[in-house]
N, C-alpha and C positions, 0 to 999 in steps of 0.2 A: 409428263403425260397428264392430260386433263382427267380429273376424277368425276366430273359431271359435265354433260353436254346437253344443252337445251335445243330443241328443234321447234318447229311451229306448234306441234301438238304434244310433244313428249319431253320428259326428262329422262336422260340416260345416266345411270349412276354405277360407279364401282362400289361394291358392298364389301363388308367384312363380316366376321363371325357373329357380331352383334345382330346382324340382320337375318340370321338363319331361320327364324320362324316364318318370315315373309317368303323365303326361298322354298321352305318345306311346304307351305300352303300352295305355292305355285305348282310344285311337282305333284302334290296330292290331287289337285284339281285336274291335272293333265297327264298323269303317268301312263294311262292306257294308250294315249295317242303317241307320246314320245317314245315309248318302248318299241313301237313298230319301226322306228327310224334310227334308233341309236342304242348302244349297249347301256345297260344299267350296271354301274360299277359298284360292287360291294353288296353283301347280303343284307345290310342294314341301311340301304340307300334312303329309304323313306323314314328316317328318324332324325330328330333334332340334332343329336350328337354327331351323326355322320355329316349332316349339312354344315354344322359348325366347323368340322375338320376340313371339309372340302373348301369352304369359304376362306379359312385360314391358309390352306395350301395355295389357293388361287391368289390370294392377296400377296403372299410372299413371292409368287411367280410374277405377278404384276410389278412388284417393286424391282424385280430383276429384268423386267421388260422382255420376258420370254412368252408372255401371254397377256391378253387384256380381255376382260369380260365386262360388258355394260348390261345392267338390268334395266328393262324398259318399264317406265311408269307413265300413265297419262298425267298431264300437268295438273288436272283437277282432282287427281286421286293418288297422292303420294304414298299411300299405305298398301297398295296392291300391285304386285308385279304382274305385268301382262305379257312379258316376253324377255328375251335376252339375245344379244349378239356377242359373239366371242371371236377372238383372233388368237389362235394357238400356233405353236411351233414357229414362233417368230424367229427368223434366222437373219442376222445381219453380220457383217456388212455385205459380203460377196453375193449372197443369194437374194437378199432384200425381199423375202417372201414370207407368207404366213397362210394358215388354213382358216377359213371363215366358217363359223357355225352360227346357227340361229334357231330359235323356236318361239312360238307364240301360244299364248293361252287360247284354248278352244273358242272362247267367246270373242276373241279379237282378231281372228284371221280374216283375210280379204278386206281389210280396212286400210291397207297401205302402211301400217305402222312399222312392220319389219323393213320394208323398202326404205322408209323414211329414216329409220335408225342406221341402216347400212350406208345410205347415201350421205349421211352426215358424219359417220365415223371413218369410213374408208379414206376420205381426203385428209382427215386428222392424222391417221397413221402414216399416210404418205408424207405429209408435211413434217410431223414431229419425229418420226422414226425412220423415214426414208424407205418405207415399204413400197416396192414397185409391183410385185406380183401377189395377187390374192387368189387363193384356190378354194373351191367349194366342191366337196365330195357328196354326191346325191344319188340315192337309190334310183335306178332306172324307171321305176313306176311312180315316183313322186312328182307327178306333173305340176302341182301347184308350186313346188320349190323350184323346179326347172324353169317354169314361166317367170317367176320372180327374178331369178338371177339373170336370165336373158334380158329381161326388161331393164335391168341395171347395167347391162353391157358386158356381162360375162359371156365367154365363148366356149362352146363345147370342144374338148380336146381328145376325148376317147374314153374307153372303159378301163378301169382298174380292176382286174379279175381278183376275186377272193380277197377283197381289200379289208373288210371289217366284219368281225363276228357280232351278229345281232341275233338274239334269241337262240343262241347256241349254234348258229349256222353261218359259215363264211359266205358273204354276199358281195357280188360285184357292185361297184359304184361308178357313176359317171364323173369324169373330171371336167369341171368348168373353171375357167380362169379369167380374171380381170386384170388388165395391165394399166397401171396408173397414168401412163402417158397417152392412153387412147381416149 
């Protein structure tokens, strides 16, 4: 698996625990936005130690090819994370599927960076890991996210009731899927 992918405007990198301060800075700048859409895991999520542990866990998972996370950097600013795209729950061979996740820094939304990152990493996972089905779970009121995945070719498949606990409440999520041969 490639640990770095370059696109027209971006460098996408797999990070390790040495990069925890960059990740913590990213979350500290955007936590109020992210917490509306996903659970915060752990009481000490916004600490350097916790981010080091998470990055170490993710790196080990990446080495096992059960998940992949690319952190997004602008080519001209290699020291500031502006987003991330992740592929979790990678199941091979029979299912050949994964769950897609993404988030962008508040100052970098609506610039096409997330779409660019996904459009360049989905084919990579298809080619290198044989992933055929990419699933995105999106809150029904998250119109910008729904618009982005539809633009990339994801199709709406239905509602998953009480799917994820966010802010202490079980919330429904829309299921969108992208099939690699479409």
